[in-house]
N, C-alpha and C positions, 0 to 999 in steps of 0.2 A: 387778702390773698386772692390772687387771680385764679380763674378757673383752670387755666393751663398749668399753673403751679400745683393746684390741688390734684389734678389728674396725674401729674408726674409723681407727686407724693404718694398717691394711692397705688400707682403702678410699682413704685419702689417698695412700698409696704407689702404688696402682694408678692413681689419677687423675693423679699426677705422671708416671708412666711412660707413660700413654696420651697425655698432653700432649706429652711428648718425642717419642713416635712420630708424632703428628700434625705437629709441627714438622719433624721429619726428612723425612716424606713430602712436605710442602710444599716443602722445600728441594730434594728430589730432583726433584719435578715442575717446579720452576723451572729446574733445571739441564737437564732433558730438553728443556724448551721452548727454552732458549737454544741447545742443541745443534741442534735442528730448525731454528731461525731461522738459525743460522750455516750449516748445510748448504744451506738454501734460497738464502742469499746467495751461496754458492759455486757452486751449480747454475746460477744465472741467467747468469753470464758464460760458463760452459761451453756452455750452450745457445746463447747469443748467438754464440759462436765457431763452433759448428757451422752456424748459419744464415748467418754471415758466409762461411764456406767455400762454402756452396751458392751464394750470390750472386756470389762471385768466379768460381766455375765457370761461372755463367751469363754473366758479362761476357766470359769467354774464349770461350764457345760462340757468343755472338751476334757478337762481333768476327770470329771464324773464319767463321761463316756469311756475314756481309757480304762477307768476302774471297773466299770460295769461289763465291758465286752472283752477286757483283757488284751487290748491292743494299744501299745505304746505310741503308735503313729498319731493318735489324737493329741498327744502331748506336743507335737510339732505345731499343730494349729493353736493350742493353748499358748505356746511360746510366742507365736506371731501376734496374737491378741494382747499378750502381756507387753510386747514391744510397742504396739499401737496405743495401748493405754498409757504407757510412759510418755509417748509423744504428745498425747492430750494434756498430760500433767505439765509438760514443758510449755505448751501453748497457754495454759492457765497462768503459770508463773510469769510469762512474758507480758500477758495482759494485766495481771494484778500482782505485781511484785510484793505488795504488802501481805499477800497470802502465802508467801514462800514457806513459812514454818508449817502451816497447815498442809500445804502440798507435800512437804517433806515427810510429814506424818503419814499421809495417804500413800506416798511412794514406798515408805518402809512397810506399811501394812500390806500393800499390794505385793511387794517382794516376798514377804512371809507367806502370804496366801498362795502365791504361785509355787513357791518352793514346797510348801506343804501339800499342794495339789499333786505335784510331781512325785513327792515321797509317798503320798497315799496311793496313787495309781500304780507306782512300781511295787508297793507292798501288796496290793491286791493281786497284781499279775504274778509276782514271784512267791508270795507266801500264803495267798488265799484270802477268802472273805473275812474270816475272824480277825486276822492280823490287819487287814485293810480297814475294817470297821473300827479297830482300836485306834489307828492313826486318825481316822475321820473324827472320832469322838473324844480324843485326848483333851482333858480339861485345860483350857488356856492356850494350847498350842495346836490343837487339832484343826482339821479343815473347816469344820462347822464354826468353831470359835474364831478362827481367823477371818472367816466370812462375816461374822457378826462385828468384829473389830473394824473391818473395812467398811461395812455398812454404816457404822457409827461415824467414821471419818467422812463418809459421803454426806451424812446428815449435817455435819458441821460445815462442810464446804457449801452445800446448797443453802444453808442458813446464812452464811456470810454473803453469798451471791445475791440472795433475796434482800439482805440488808443494804448492800451497795445499790441495788436497783431502786429500793424504796427511798434511799437518800437522794439519788439522782432525780427521781420523780418529784420528791418534795422540793428540791432545789429548782427544778424547771417550773413547777406549779407556782411557787412563791415568786420567782422571777417574772412569770407571765402575769400574775395577779398585780404585782407592783407596776406593771406597765398597762394594766387595765385590759388585758387579753384574757380569753377563756383558756383554761388548762387543756 
């Protein structure tokens, strides 16, 4: 084989190898982009859950304030945070439709919690401390027990969100290891 032919063959081989390298790079960039997109999709419901927790704490705070100071005006702010909490639940369901049943449970517990907070505050305002304390402490349906039920629902939600994130992390790590990259 002549030198000229060997050089052409070598240039063709280098061209083929460079094309394969470009294709592999494009594939890896696509996989990285998919991983980033999946991570963002999983981050959104986690952030919504944190904001949800804040709004629920505000519902509790304003219902308690109305009860303590005898001012029903605080219940308007509790209602506003109740509405904002429900918006966060909507965002979680949009991001993770497979968690719709759990979100429905949280929504139901949140509704009971808010309604009990209103009832408790109105009872404190209209009937006094003893009657308000009774509403707050009613076994199973009082404000304290409704808060505990809601907290348990949150624990389940955060557990599910952590599980989804762990699965994604494992998926991305295994995929990177299969390609010889560091996680």
